[in-house]
FIVEXTOR-862494 format. One record per residue (C-alpha): residue number from 1; y, z, x. Coordinates in pm, whole numbers, plus 50000, padded with zeros to 5 digits. Example, Ala and Ser with C-alpha at 12.3 -4.5 7.8 and 13.67 -1.06 7.14 Angstrom:
! residues 2
<atom i="1" Y="49550" Z="50780" X="51230"/>
<atom i="2" Y="49894" Z="50714" X="51367"/>
! end
This chain:
! residues 380
<atom i="1" Y="40925" Z="66019" X="18753"/>
<atom i="2" Y="41163" Z="66229" X="18547"/>
<atom i="3" Y="41217" Z="65940" X="18302"/>
<atom i="4" Y="40841" Z="65884" X="18272"/>
<atom i="5" Y="40786" Z="66253" X="18198"/>
<atom i="6" Y="41052" Z="66250" X="17924"/>
<atom i="7" Y="40890" Z="65938" X="17776"/>
<atom i="8" Y="40551" Z="66113" X="17785"/>
<atom i="9" Y="40689" Z="66423" X="17609"/>
<atom i="10" Y="40845" Z="66209" X="17334"/>
<atom i="11" Y="40532" Z="66001" X="17267"/>
<atom i="12" Y="40303" Z="66308" X="17266"/>
<atom i="13" Y="40533" Z="66493" X="17027"/>
<atom i="14" Y="40559" Z="66187" X="16803"/>
<atom i="15" Y="40177" Z="66164" X="16777"/>
<atom i="16" Y="40155" Z="66536" X="16706"/>
<atom i="17" Y="40427" Z="66529" X="16438"/>
<atom i="18" Y="40287" Z="66215" X="16276"/>
<atom i="19" Y="39930" Z="66343" X="16278"/>
<atom i="20" Y="39908" Z="66410" X="15905"/>
<atom i="21" Y="40138" Z="66131" X="15791"/>
<atom i="22" Y="40051" Z="65812" X="15609"/>
<atom i="23" Y="39989" Z="65536" X="15864"/>
<atom i="24" Y="40279" Z="65332" X="15727"/>
<atom i="25" Y="40533" Z="65602" X="15825"/>
<atom i="26" Y="40423" Z="65599" X="16188"/>
<atom i="27" Y="40529" Z="65234" X="16209"/>
<atom i="28" Y="40856" Z="65176" X="16390"/>
<atom i="29" Y="41046" Z="64903" X="16570"/>
<atom i="30" Y="41266" Z="65161" X="16737"/>
<atom i="31" Y="41187" Z="65523" X="16822"/>
<atom i="32" Y="41436" Z="65768" X="16972"/>
<atom i="33" Y="41411" Z="66129" X="17081"/>
<atom i="34" Y="41622" Z="66392" X="17254"/>
<atom i="35" Y="41471" Z="66628" X="17511"/>
<atom i="36" Y="41648" Z="66947" X="17619"/>
<atom i="37" Y="41594" Z="67082" X="17972"/>
<atom i="38" Y="41729" Z="67373" X="18172"/>
<atom i="39" Y="41848" Z="67199" X="18485"/>
<atom i="40" Y="41599" Z="66926" X="18565"/>
<atom i="41" Y="41303" Z="67160" X="18523"/>
<atom i="42" Y="41048" Z="66981" X="18306"/>
<atom i="43" Y="40826" Z="67289" X="18266"/>
<atom i="44" Y="41070" Z="67428" X="18013"/>
<atom i="45" Y="41155" Z="67092" X="17854"/>
<atom i="46" Y="41159" Z="67083" X="17473"/>
<atom i="47" Y="41164" Z="66785" X="17240"/>
<atom i="48" Y="41453" Z="66870" X="17006"/>
<atom i="49" Y="41455" Z="66566" X="16776"/>
<atom i="50" Y="41249" Z="66254" X="16699"/>
<atom i="51" Y="41378" Z="65964" X="16491"/>
<atom i="52" Y="41297" Z="65605" X="16403"/>
<atom i="53" Y="41483" Z="65322" X="16230"/>
<atom i="54" Y="41666" Z="64990" X="16278"/>
<atom i="55" Y="41868" Z="64940" X="15960"/>
<atom i="56" Y="42202" Z="65027" X="15799"/>
<atom i="57" Y="42294" Z="65103" X="15440"/>
<atom i="58" Y="42373" Z="64823" X="15194"/>
<atom i="59" Y="42741" Z="64820" X="15093"/>
<atom i="60" Y="42665" Z="64877" X="14725"/>
<atom i="61" Y="42521" Z="65221" X="14813"/>
<atom i="62" Y="42834" Z="65340" X="14994"/>
<atom i="63" Y="42902" Z="65691" X="14867"/>
<atom i="64" Y="43231" Z="65878" X="14815"/>
<atom i="65" Y="43070" Z="66224" X="14804"/>
<atom i="66" Y="42919" Z="66223" X="15153"/>
<atom i="67" Y="42564" Z="66212" X="15019"/>
<atom i="68" Y="42423" Z="65917" X="15217"/>
<atom i="69" Y="42346" Z="65839" X="15582"/>
<atom i="70" Y="42526" Z="65510" X="15660"/>
<atom i="71" Y="42352" Z="65412" X="15983"/>
<atom i="72" Y="41977" Z="65460" X="16025"/>
<atom i="73" Y="41934" Z="65308" X="16371"/>
<atom i="74" Y="41704" Z="65547" X="16563"/>
<atom i="75" Y="41954" Z="65659" X="16828"/>
<atom i="76" Y="42229" Z="65719" X="16570"/>
<atom i="77" Y="41997" Z="65929" X="16353"/>
<atom i="78" Y="41890" Z="66116" X="16672"/>
<atom i="79" Y="42249" Z="66219" X="16732"/>
<atom i="80" Y="42286" Z="66337" X="16370"/>
<atom i="81" Y="41960" Z="66531" X="16404"/>
<atom i="82" Y="42098" Z="66689" X="16722"/>
<atom i="83" Y="42412" Z="66795" X="16529"/>
<atom i="84" Y="42179" Z="66964" X="16275"/>
<atom i="85" Y="42015" Z="67149" X="16566"/>
<atom i="86" Y="42355" Z="67250" X="16712"/>
<atom i="87" Y="42456" Z="67400" X="16375"/>
<atom i="88" Y="42133" Z="67605" X="16375"/>
<atom i="89" Y="42212" Z="67729" X="16727"/>
<atom i="90" Y="42566" Z="67831" X="16625"/>
<atom i="91" Y="42437" Z="68003" X="16311"/>
<atom i="92" Y="42236" Z="68239" X="16533"/>
<atom i="93" Y="42572" Z="68393" X="16634"/>
<atom i="94" Y="42628" Z="68503" X="16271"/>
<atom i="95" Y="42322" Z="68727" X="16288"/>
<atom i="96" Y="42361" Z="69104" X="16313"/>
<atom i="97" Y="42074" Z="69113" X="16562"/>
<atom i="98" Y="42194" Z="69078" X="16918"/>
<atom i="99" Y="41879" Z="68903" X="17034"/>
<atom i="100" Y="41950" Z="68614" X="16792"/>
<atom i="101" Y="42282" Z="68548" X="16964"/>
<atom i="102" Y="42107" Z="68565" X="17300"/>
<atom i="103" Y="41846" Z="68311" X="17184"/>
<atom i="104" Y="42122" Z="68059" X="17109"/>
<atom i="105" Y="42199" Z="67780" X="17358"/>
<atom i="106" Y="42570" Z="67866" X="17312"/>
<atom i="107" Y="42771" Z="68144" X="17478"/>
<atom i="108" Y="43093" Z="68279" X="17336"/>
<atom i="109" Y="43410" Z="68217" X="17539"/>
<atom i="110" Y="43683" Z="68475" X="17597"/>
<atom i="111" Y="43951" Z="68219" X="17510"/>
<atom i="112" Y="43777" Z="68136" X="17180"/>
<atom i="113" Y="43493" Z="67914" X="17069"/>
<atom i="114" Y="43157" Z="67851" X="17236"/>
<atom i="115" Y="43009" Z="67637" X="17510"/>
<atom i="116" Y="42658" Z="67541" X="17615"/>
<atom i="117" Y="42487" Z="67789" X="17845"/>
<atom i="118" Y="42482" Z="67694" X="18211"/>
<atom i="119" Y="42234" Z="67420" X="18295"/>
<atom i="120" Y="42140" Z="67306" X="17943"/>
<atom i="121" Y="42096" Z="66927" X="17954"/>
<atom i="122" Y="42016" Z="66667" X="17688"/>
<atom i="123" Y="41827" Z="66345" X="17757"/>
<atom i="124" Y="41807" Z="66060" X="17506"/>
<atom i="125" Y="41501" Z="65834" X="17503"/>
<atom i="126" Y="41509" Z="65509" X="17305"/>
<atom i="127" Y="41242" Z="65239" X="17294"/>
<atom i="128" Y="41476" Z="64944" X="17356"/>
<atom i="129" Y="41828" Z="64888" X="17486"/>
<atom i="130" Y="42078" Z="64996" X="17216"/>
<atom i="131" Y="42193" Z="64709" X="16991"/>
<atom i="132" Y="42525" Z="64549" X="17081"/>
<atom i="133" Y="42649" Z="64454" X="17425"/>
<atom i="134" Y="42380" Z="64651" X="17612"/>
<atom i="135" Y="42097" Z="64455" X="17454"/>
<atom i="136" Y="42274" Z="64123" X="17436"/>
<atom i="137" Y="42314" Z="64077" X="17808"/>
<atom i="138" Y="42015" Z="64266" X="17944"/>
<atom i="139" Y="41745" Z="63997" X="17941"/>
<atom i="140" Y="41985" Z="63724" X="18052"/>
<atom i="141" Y="42078" Z="63893" X="18377"/>
<atom i="142" Y="41723" Z="63877" X="18505"/>
<atom i="143" Y="41655" Z="63509" X="18428"/>
<atom i="144" Y="41799" Z="63212" X="18614"/>
<atom i="145" Y="41769" Z="62916" X="18381"/>
<atom i="146" Y="41985" Z="63033" X="18092"/>
<atom i="147" Y="42319" Z="62911" X="18226"/>
<atom i="148" Y="42411" Z="62749" X="17897"/>
<atom i="149" Y="42375" Z="63077" X="17709"/>
<atom i="150" Y="42534" Z="63273" X="17991"/>
<atom i="151" Y="42888" Z="63144" X="17949"/>
<atom i="152" Y="42888" Z="63227" X="17576"/>
<atom i="153" Y="42761" Z="63574" X="17654"/>
<atom i="154" Y="43012" Z="63620" X="17933"/>
<atom i="155" Y="43304" Z="63529" X="17711"/>
<atom i="156" Y="43223" Z="63830" X="17492"/>
<atom i="157" Y="43087" Z="64051" X="17766"/>
<atom i="158" Y="43181" Z="64412" X="17706"/>
<atom i="159" Y="43330" Z="64324" X="17367"/>
<atom i="160" Y="43292" Z="64574" X="17082"/>
<atom i="161" Y="43024" Z="64448" X="16843"/>
<atom i="162" Y="42926" Z="64526" X="16485"/>
<atom i="163" Y="42592" Z="64542" X="16304"/>
<atom i="164" Y="42515" Z="64306" X="16023"/>
<atom i="165" Y="42456" Z="64460" X="15682"/>
<atom i="166" Y="42088" Z="64446" X="15581"/>
<atom i="167" Y="42013" Z="64223" X="15881"/>
<atom i="168" Y="41947" Z="64275" X="16250"/>
<atom i="169" Y="42149" Z="64185" X="16557"/>
<atom i="170" Y="42525" Z="64218" X="16616"/>
<atom i="171" Y="42840" Z="64002" X="16621"/>
<atom i="172" Y="43172" Z="64052" X="16809"/>
<atom i="173" Y="43406" Z="64289" X="16620"/>
<atom i="174" Y="43644" Z="64093" X="16398"/>
<atom i="175" Y="44018" Z="64050" X="16422"/>
<atom i="176" Y="44243" Z="64358" X="16420"/>
<atom i="177" Y="44371" Z="64333" X="16064"/>
<atom i="178" Y="44030" Z="64312" X="15899"/>
<atom i="179" Y="44044" Z="64649" X="15723"/>
<atom i="180" Y="43739" Z="64741" X="15517"/>
<atom i="181" Y="43831" Z="64837" X="15163"/>
<atom i="182" Y="43626" Z="65035" X="14915"/>
<atom i="183" Y="43656" Z="64783" X="14630"/>
<atom i="184" Y="43602" Z="64493" X="14872"/>
<atom i="185" Y="43269" Z="64635" X="14988"/>
<atom i="186" Y="43158" Z="64721" X="14633"/>
<atom i="187" Y="43244" Z="64367" X="14524"/>
<atom i="188" Y="43011" Z="64228" X="14786"/>
<atom i="189" Y="43203" Z="64205" X="15116"/>
<atom i="190" Y="42975" Z="64279" X="15409"/>
<atom i="191" Y="42985" Z="64641" X="15520"/>
<atom i="192" Y="43068" Z="64653" X="15890"/>
<atom i="193" Y="42917" Z="64920" X="16119"/>
<atom i="194" Y="42980" Z="64954" X="16493"/>
<atom i="195" Y="42689" Z="64877" X="16728"/>
<atom i="196" Y="42478" Z="65150" X="16890"/>
<atom i="197" Y="42607" Z="65049" X="17236"/>
<atom i="198" Y="42965" Z="65115" X="17124"/>
<atom i="199" Y="42881" Z="65440" X="16950"/>
<atom i="200" Y="42707" Z="65572" X="17263"/>
<atom i="201" Y="43010" Z="65470" X="17473"/>
<atom i="202" Y="43222" Z="65671" X="17229"/>
<atom i="203" Y="42993" Z="65977" X="17268"/>
<atom i="204" Y="43051" Z="65947" X="17643"/>
<atom i="205" Y="43415" Z="66041" X="17590"/>
<atom i="206" Y="43421" Z="66241" X="17266"/>
<atom i="207" Y="43084" Z="66414" X="17300"/>
<atom i="208" Y="42793" Z="66416" X="17056"/>
<atom i="209" Y="42913" Z="66703" X="16837"/>
<atom i="210" Y="43163" Z="66514" X="16620"/>
<atom i="211" Y="43499" Z="66633" X="16485"/>
<atom i="212" Y="43382" Z="66927" X="16270"/>
<atom i="213" Y="43177" Z="67102" X="16538"/>
<atom i="214" Y="43448" Z="67055" X="16802"/>
<atom i="215" Y="43640" Z="67314" X="16599"/>
<atom i="216" Y="43389" Z="67570" X="16736"/>
<atom i="217" Y="43231" Z="67423" X="17049"/>
<atom i="218" Y="43330" Z="67237" X="17364"/>
<atom i="219" Y="43217" Z="66873" X="17376"/>
<atom i="220" Y="42843" Z="66826" X="17431"/>
<atom i="221" Y="42743" Z="66524" X="17643"/>
<atom i="222" Y="42418" Z="66347" X="17718"/>
<atom i="223" Y="42292" Z="66389" X="18072"/>
<atom i="224" Y="42074" Z="66079" X="18073"/>
<atom i="225" Y="41950" Z="65784" X="17870"/>
<atom i="226" Y="41599" Z="65654" X="17920"/>
<atom i="227" Y="41520" Z="65310" X="17781"/>
<atom i="228" Y="41164" Z="65191" X="17712"/>
<atom i="229" Y="41218" Z="64813" X="17724"/>
<atom i="230" Y="41475" Z="64530" X="17712"/>
<atom i="231" Y="41667" Z="64719" X="17974"/>
<atom i="232" Y="41869" Z="64622" X="18278"/>
<atom i="233" Y="42018" Z="64946" X="18409"/>
<atom i="234" Y="42299" Z="64784" X="18610"/>
<atom i="235" Y="42423" Z="64614" X="18298"/>
<atom i="236" Y="42370" Z="64924" X="18086"/>
<atom i="237" Y="42586" Z="65134" X="18315"/>
<atom i="238" Y="42864" Z="64876" X="18304"/>
<atom i="239" Y="42859" Z="64884" X="17927"/>
<atom i="240" Y="42834" Z="65262" X="17902"/>
<atom i="241" Y="43089" Z="65372" X="18157"/>
<atom i="242" Y="43284" Z="65091" X="18326"/>
<atom i="243" Y="43438" Z="64981" X="17996"/>
<atom i="244" Y="43589" Z="65328" X="17971"/>
<atom i="245" Y="43760" Z="65335" X="18312"/>
<atom i="246" Y="44107" Z="65287" X="18164"/>
<atom i="247" Y="44080" Z="65561" X="17908"/>
<atom i="248" Y="44329" Z="65767" X="18111"/>
<atom i="249" Y="44368" Z="66141" X="18162"/>
<atom i="250" Y="44168" Z="66349" X="17913"/>
<atom i="251" Y="44244" Z="66704" X="17790"/>
<atom i="252" Y="44047" Z="67005" X="17921"/>
<atom i="253" Y="43671" Z="67006" X="17847"/>
<atom i="254" Y="43670" Z="66632" X="17763"/>
<atom i="255" Y="43560" Z="66384" X="18028"/>
<atom i="256" Y="43443" Z="66032" X="18094"/>
<atom i="257" Y="43077" Z="66123" X="18105"/>
<atom i="258" Y="42872" Z="65954" X="18379"/>
<atom i="259" Y="42522" Z="65910" X="18243"/>
<atom i="260" Y="42206" Z="65882" X="18446"/>
<atom i="261" Y="42023" Z="65567" X="18330"/>
<atom i="262" Y="41661" Z="65478" X="18376"/>
<atom i="263" Y="41380" Z="65262" X="18247"/>
<atom i="264" Y="41015" Z="65372" X="18236"/>
<atom i="265" Y="40723" Z="65250" X="18450"/>
<atom i="266" Y="40506" Z="65134" X="18162"/>
<atom i="267" Y="40724" Z="65008" X="17881"/>
<atom i="268" Y="40590" Z="65026" X="17529"/>
<atom i="269" Y="40488" Z="64697" X="17372"/>
<atom i="270" Y="40718" Z="64612" X="17084"/>
<atom i="271" Y="40544" Z="64629" X="16748"/>
<atom i="272" Y="40529" Z="64286" X="16592"/>
<atom i="273" Y="40626" Z="64215" X="16233"/>
<atom i="274" Y="40924" Z="64303" X="16017"/>
<atom i="275" Y="41114" Z="64627" X="16073"/>
<atom i="276" Y="41032" Z="64904" X="15826"/>
<atom i="277" Y="41309" Z="64980" X="15576"/>
<atom i="278" Y="41280" Z="65356" X="15628"/>
<atom i="279" Y="41394" Z="65598" X="15895"/>
<atom i="280" Y="41208" Z="65915" X="15990"/>
<atom i="281" Y="41362" Z="66230" X="16140"/>
<atom i="282" Y="41201" Z="66546" X="16277"/>
<atom i="283" Y="41402" Z="66842" X="16415"/>
<atom i="284" Y="41267" Z="67132" X="16621"/>
<atom i="285" Y="41259" Z="67451" X="16414"/>
<atom i="286" Y="41213" Z="67255" X="16088"/>
<atom i="287" Y="40854" Z="67209" X="15980"/>
<atom i="288" Y="40913" Z="66911" X="15755"/>
<atom i="289" Y="40951" Z="66549" X="15845"/>
<atom i="290" Y="41227" Z="66370" X="15652"/>
<atom i="291" Y="41203" Z="66011" X="15535"/>
<atom i="292" Y="41524" Z="65821" X="15458"/>
<atom i="293" Y="41539" Z="65487" X="15279"/>
<atom i="294" Y="41770" Z="65301" X="15519"/>
<atom i="295" Y="41893" Z="65064" X="15244"/>
<atom i="296" Y="42025" Z="65344" X="15020"/>
<atom i="297" Y="42087" Z="65610" X="15287"/>
<atom i="298" Y="41906" Z="65868" X="15071"/>
<atom i="299" Y="41564" Z="66032" X="15090"/>
<atom i="300" Y="41273" Z="65863" X="14921"/>
<atom i="301" Y="41298" Z="66007" X="14574"/>
<atom i="302" Y="41678" Z="65988" X="14572"/>
<atom i="303" Y="41778" Z="66327" X="14717"/>
<atom i="304" Y="42039" Z="66343" X="14993"/>
<atom i="305" Y="41934" Z="66381" X="15356"/>
<atom i="306" Y="41983" Z="66699" X="15559"/>
<atom i="307" Y="42180" Z="66472" X="15795"/>
<atom i="308" Y="42441" Z="66351" X="15545"/>
<atom i="309" Y="42811" Z="66438" X="15578"/>
<atom i="310" Y="42810" Z="66666" X="15273"/>
<atom i="311" Y="42535" Z="66879" X="15424"/>
<atom i="312" Y="42719" Z="66914" X="15757"/>
<atom i="313" Y="43047" Z="66994" X="15579"/>
<atom i="314" Y="42874" Z="67270" X="15378"/>
<atom i="315" Y="42731" Z="67425" X="15697"/>
<atom i="316" Y="43069" Z="67398" X="15871"/>
<atom i="317" Y="43239" Z="67575" X="15580"/>
<atom i="318" Y="42993" Z="67865" X="15606"/>
<atom i="319" Y="43089" Z="67913" X="15971"/>
<atom i="320" Y="43464" Z="67877" X="15905"/>
<atom i="321" Y="43641" Z="68212" X="15925"/>
<atom i="322" Y="43327" Z="68387" X="16054"/>
<atom i="323" Y="43286" Z="68243" X="16403"/>
<atom i="324" Y="43520" Z="68236" X="16700"/>
<atom i="325" Y="43703" Z="67901" X="16716"/>
<atom i="326" Y="43853" Z="67678" X="16985"/>
<atom i="327" Y="44130" Z="67565" X="16749"/>
<atom i="328" Y="44379" Z="67835" X="16657"/>
<atom i="329" Y="44414" Z="67812" X="16280"/>
<atom i="330" Y="44585" Z="68039" X="16034"/>
<atom i="331" Y="44557" Z="67808" X="15738"/>
<atom i="332" Y="44322" Z="67812" X="15443"/>
<atom i="333" Y="43997" Z="67630" X="15492"/>
<atom i="334" Y="44049" Z="67256" X="15428"/>
<atom i="335" Y="43893" Z="67165" X="15095"/>
<atom i="336" Y="43849" Z="66792" X="15165"/>
<atom i="337" Y="43608" Z="66656" X="15429"/>
<atom i="338" Y="43861" Z="66414" X="15584"/>
<atom i="339" Y="44114" Z="66701" X="15619"/>
<atom i="340" Y="43853" Z="66926" X="15781"/>
<atom i="341" Y="43795" Z="66658" X="16046"/>
<atom i="342" Y="44169" Z="66643" X="16119"/>
<atom i="343" Y="44174" Z="67017" X="16198"/>
<atom i="344" Y="44018" Z="66926" X="16535"/>
<atom i="345" Y="44349" Z="66793" X="16672"/>
<atom i="346" Y="44238" Z="66740" X="17032"/>
<atom i="347" Y="43925" Z="66556" X="16925"/>
<atom i="348" Y="44131" Z="66324" X="16703"/>
<atom i="349" Y="44386" Z="66247" X="16976"/>
<atom i="350" Y="44109" Z="66171" X="17230"/>
<atom i="351" Y="43951" Z="65937" X="16972"/>
<atom i="352" Y="44280" Z="65744" X="16936"/>
<atom i="353" Y="44314" Z="65732" X="17315"/>
<atom i="354" Y="43965" Z="65577" X="17337"/>
<atom i="355" Y="44030" Z="65315" X="17067"/>
<atom i="356" Y="44358" Z="65215" X="17237"/>
<atom i="357" Y="44178" Z="65182" X="17572"/>
<atom i="358" Y="43930" Z="64936" X="17415"/>
<atom i="359" Y="44219" Z="64737" X="17267"/>
<atom i="360" Y="44418" Z="64731" X="17591"/>
<atom i="361" Y="44112" Z="64601" X="17775"/>
<atom i="362" Y="44088" Z="64317" X="17522"/>
<atom i="363" Y="43750" Z="64438" X="17397"/>
<atom i="364" Y="43834" Z="64439" X="17028"/>
<atom i="365" Y="43926" Z="64685" X="16754"/>
<atom i="366" Y="43702" Z="64968" X="16632"/>
<atom i="367" Y="43596" Z="64895" X="16271"/>
<atom i="368" Y="43643" Z="65191" X="16040"/>
<atom i="369" Y="43469" Z="65246" X="15708"/>
<atom i="370" Y="43687" Z="65262" X="15393"/>
<atom i="371" Y="43874" Z="65598" X="15403"/>
<atom i="372" Y="43768" Z="65686" X="15046"/>
<atom i="373" Y="43418" Z="65775" X="15168"/>
<atom i="374" Y="43554" Z="66082" X="15351"/>
<atom i="375" Y="43781" Z="66208" X="15077"/>
<atom i="376" Y="43530" Z="66430" X="14901"/>
<atom i="377" Y="43572" Z="66802" X="14826"/>
<atom i="378" Y="43328" Z="67076" X="14917"/>
<atom i="379" Y="43220" Z="67144" X="14556"/>
<atom i="380" Y="42844" Z="67100" X="14534"/>
! end
């Protein structure tokens, strides 16, 4: 019932938000949304973000100034939109008016930094099982006559998988020494992006907030994932949490998050036809709807998205030195994006711990983008 109510909230909000839009922009193969509740009370539930999309950027549009969104799959954009919302909630603590701070979902901690107020929960809805291992195995587990396919699937069960540039579907992550290079990608090598299944598994250890925000806030985890179709919850839970059993002891405030997983009673019919090449995002508190061209990672018209790295880095820099932090730092503010991410030492060490756990379990090596894309300065 709870899952159905969340699904209802998302679809109603989507219709409301899309009311004045061109019909073409309401088209989607994959829709995602995040609902925030206080406890499991649905009376106070709020739809925080809505997103759509199924594509990734083409390698030739890779950007070394942080001005593009690399991955426009709906659930990945939903997480970026949530980060935008978390920044807005932290910014309330900069206000001179006390009631602004009280309106924020964050409370300040005596020992430094902020954490979510008691009982604030986030629920992710997505129309179909996330791409990668979760989707690959789901339909097969329910049928009986696919034995021939089953053994192929089983061989790679749980394996890290990567998305295919400008295509759909995923393949097992390549061999360990396949490093992506900037010039290689620009000369036409396929750009490799980790699957949504693997990214969500990563959020289940590192949190949704990313490296920059973990400088200020404790990790923020999803409470539940609700899947509209192509879903087998037993399999989904194995992919989301059982693969992470060997991650080992984690530092304070990090955990191996145990998600609640559910389908919905009346799954949405998948829209036939080719996937649109755009991604839409709407964020509570922002009146406008943003449209991103998933091929270029920029807004239609060529401007950069509010969800790009450069935008987040700029907002982070405005908070630096003004807000209480979890990381004791007496240094100057880092002037390069990649250096700013390294300031969150605990976050970075947990990330390495996670990647090593995947490798030890024989599930493959996490594919990283060329490092040059994060080596941009703050200058606008």
